[in-house]
N, C-alpha and C positions, 0 to 999 in steps of 0.2 A: 649417745642415745636415741635411739629408729624414731620414727613418726607413731610407729602401732604400738613401741612402747609408751610411751608419751601418750597416747589417748586411751592406752587402758590405766595409764596410773591415774589421769584424771578423772576417769568415770570411778574407781574403787574409792576418791580421796571423797569425792561429791556422795557417796553411798553413804559417807559418817553424817550424825544429825547436826546442823549447825545447832549453835549456841541459844536455848532460850531469849535470852537476852536479848538476842540480834536481830528475832524473827519480829513481826508484825503480824498480827492475823488477820487475814482478808484482806492484805496490800495489794493492789493489780487482780485484784478478783476477777473480773471479766475476762480474764486471760485463760481460767477453767472451764471457761464455757467452748464445748465440744464446736465443732467446723468440719462441712463436707456432709450430707446427705447422707453415704456410701458409710461412713465411720458412723455416725450415729445411729443408723435405723440397726447395726450388729451391736449396739448397746455401747458403744466407746469402746469395746473391744478391737483396738486396733493398731498397738503398737507394733506389733510381729506380721500383722498383714500390710501396713501402709507400702502402696505402689503407685501412686499418684499423685497429685501436685501439693495433695491435702498433707502428704508426708509433713513437709515443711511444719506442720505442727503437731501430727501425733511422732512422727519419727524422722528427724530430717535425713536421716541414712537414708531413708525409703526414696529418695529422687534417683539415686544410682538407676532404678529402674524404668524411669519414665525416656523413652526413646525420640521420642519427638518433644517439638515446643509446644507447650500445652498452657490456654487459660483455664480458671475454674474460679468461679462466682457462689455465691449463698448470702441469699438474704432469707432472712425470719425476725418476727414480730415475736416476742414471748409473752409468756404472762397477761395474757388477756390484751396483746397488743402494747403492752404498757414498755416494754424494752426492745428497742431495734440491736438487731446483732447483723454485721455486714463482714464479709470476708471474699477477699481477693487475693489469687496467686498466680503468679508466670514462674513456670519452669522452663529451663532453658538446658540439655543437655549439651555438653562438649563434643562428645563425639555422637552424635546422632545414628541410631539405628543398632548399636552394641546392646547386648542385653544388659549389662550392667558397666556403666562407662562415669565419669565426673558428671558430674551438674551444678549448675547455679539456678537460684531463685530467687524471689524475693515476693513478699506478702504482704499485705495491710489487712489488718484487722479492724474494725470500729464498732464501739457497743458505746450506745445513746438514750438519754430518758428524757422527753423533751416536757415542754407545758409544765414546769414544775411553777405552782405559786408560791412567789414571795412575797411578803408583808416590806414596805418600806417604809419604815417608823421613826425615820428624819423629819417627816410632818406630820407625825402623830400618830398615824396610822389607823387606828381605831379607839376605842372609848371605852373603859372599864367599866364594865355594872357591878359597882363596891355595895353587892346586896346582901354580902353575909354568906353565912353559911348552909342558913334554908332557901337561897335564894330568890327570896321574895322582900322586894323592899319595903321600908318602912318599918319594920318589925326589930329595930337594935338588936338584933341575932348577932354571935360572938363574930367577929369579923366586919363585919356592915361598917361601913364608911373610915377604914383606918388604911384606903390608900393603897392596898396590899391584894393584889390578884390571889385569892386562896380558894379554897375546897367550896363548891357550890356558885364559883362568883366566873363569870368571863368576860369576852373582849367582842365590842359590837365594830366590826372591824370597815372600815372605809373602801368600797371595791376600788375608787381609784388609787390605793396605795398600794392595790396586790400588782406584782410584775410575776410576768412569767418567764422564767429560764430556762436553761439545758443542763445537760450533763453530760459529757463526752469523753468515752475512753479511745485512746489510739495507741497501737502497736504496731511498730514496722521492722519485718522480720529479712535480713540478709543471708539466704543458707548457701554454703558449698555443703557438697558432697563426693565420694571418692570411693572405691573398692579399695583397703587394705590386700585383698588375697581375693580369693575365687570365690570365697565363701564366706571375706567378714566385710563389713563395709560399716564405712563409720558418716557419718554427716554434723554439722556446727551451723548453730544460728547466732549471729550478730544480733541483739534485741535492741530496740528504744520504742521507750512506753512515754506517752505524752496524756496526762488526766486534767480534767475541768470539771471543777465543781464549783456552779453560780459564779463567783469572782475570785477565785482560786485556780492556780493549776500547779501542775508538778512535771518533772521531768528525770528518767529514767534511764541507764543504760545494764545491759545484760548480754546472757550467754544462755543456749541450750547446747546437747551433746544429743546423739544419736547414735546407735547401735545394734546390726543384726547382725543376726548369723545363721547361716542356712546349712545345719550340718548333713541335710539331705535334701533330694529336689521338694519332698513332702513335707519337711519340715523347719520352720524357723522362728525362731527366739530373737525379740526385742529389747533392746532397754533405751527409755529416754530419761535423761536429769536436767528437769528444767530449770531454770535459773542457777546455773552449776557454780558460777562462781557469785551467787548472790544477787540478788539486783537492788541498786541504789535508788530510792525515789527523792527525790528532793523539792520541797515545794514553796512555793514564793512566800510562805509564811514563816519562811525559817524551820520549820519541822520536817523531819528526815523517817522515811518507811523502809525498811529491807524487806526484800521477798525471797524467803529461805528458797532453797532448793528443795524440790520434789523430785521421786525415782518412782517410775513405770515399767512394770518390769511385764511380759506378755508372750504367749508363746502360740503359735499357731500351726494346725495341720491342714494340709490341702490335698484333695484327691482327686482324681478324675472317674465319674463313675460310668462307663457307657451305656447301662441299662437307665438313664437319669438323661442321658445324651448332654453331660455339662461336668462341670468342676463343683465339688462341696468343699467348704470351708470352716471349719470350727476355731474359736479363737476364745483366751482367757486372759484380762489383763491384772493385775494389783497393783494399784496408784497408791502409794507411802509420802506423807506429808510429817513435819518435823514441828509444826509452829504450835501444837497443842491440844487438847480435844475439840474436834471442830462437827462433831456429832456423826460420825463415820462408823463404820459396822466394824471394825476391829480397833482398838484404843487401848496402849497400852504407856501409861503416861503423857508422853510429849505427841509421841509416834502415834500416829492414828494411818491407816489404809483399808480403802475400799476396793469390791472387786467389781468384775465389767468380765460380761460373758455373751458370747454372739457366734450365728453362724450366718452363713452363704449360702447360695445357689445359684449358679449360673447355665441357664442352658442356651450349649452352643456359641455362650460368650456374646450373647446376645441382651438376654433376658435374665434379669439377678432381682431372686428375693431373699430376705433377710429377716431375721428377729434375731433380740438382747435382750439384757436386763440389765441395766447399769444402776448399781448401787440398791437392787431390789426397784427398780420404775422398771416398766415393760417399754421397749421399742422395737417397732419392724419399720419394714419400707421397702422399695422395689428399684429399679434401674434399668436402663435401655442403654445398647451401645450399638452406635450405627457409625459404619465408616469412621471420622474424627470424630465424632459427634457424641455427646453423653451427657443423659440427665436422672438425677437420682431424687427421690423423696424417703420422707423419714417422719414418721411418727414415734414421738417423744413424748411417755407420761410423768404426771407429776402426780404426788397422793395429795399435798396442798394446795400447789397453783393450777391454774390450766394448765391444758396440754399444749402442744406447740406442735407445729404442720413446718417442715422443713423442705425446701427445693436447692438443688446445686445442679449446676449445670457446666461441662468442661469444654473444650475444642481444642482440636489438636493442628498445627501444622507447620 
């Protein structure tokens, strides 16, 4: 069996939904938060566009298009500065200067929530106000004096018993990408995951697969299968969680527009999960699909403007490139929570 046929067979196998009994809904959910302000400004329609260091996340096959050693970083404070989200990646082409060459990369993704109040009940922690259903002491109504916290009752908390803890999620990706032919490219991630919630933690190992096909110079098709082997998370409590595979299929069209002195890209993605209804745009049994569309315009490959729609949420952004430096900004809307502003930067050397 050739390497190419093995990769194609692996991709087809991963497209089959995992058994519902195997999947744990919302396991390692932080890995579904997108990275890189360029991709986010395009509404996350990026699996067929990815050609920068953030490709390690969106489609690892795209690392073949990074021609120099590059570092990219992003920091975001989401949802009213409640959630901190950080992304740092390094790409190393094995044959620098080639249009499409083997490359390796390392990536760190971190998500955290700090200052979570936790009540230490070992020393009491609080006093039950056992006043009954009406919330008024001395009326001898239903529930008053029964020693059980019921409707209308509350606990006066001892401030000295409150501790402030944190939740931290970490993922480390090791990426390898290579051409299979002049138009087909493959990338794989080995993925290590560690999560800590208050006093408990887990550890898991998984893998991602990415494919890119460029049948024309102006057309590309991308596929990413995240957690292709399923990712097993083992908690120190003895509990085990399984992250089911998800498939993201996208297409992108790129055209030079002389009148605009630049390049216009239009892209669309469909992301499918198999862990049951999750409030997606299209759901059929345990299969759920969301759609992403985006557009990007580069003026003289120096100034970029972007618009997108991610699952019905508006996104937009801009970017600049000068020599080997680049900065991107994205505005990501949300109908229920605060909007998020993302800034990422990259440098080649």
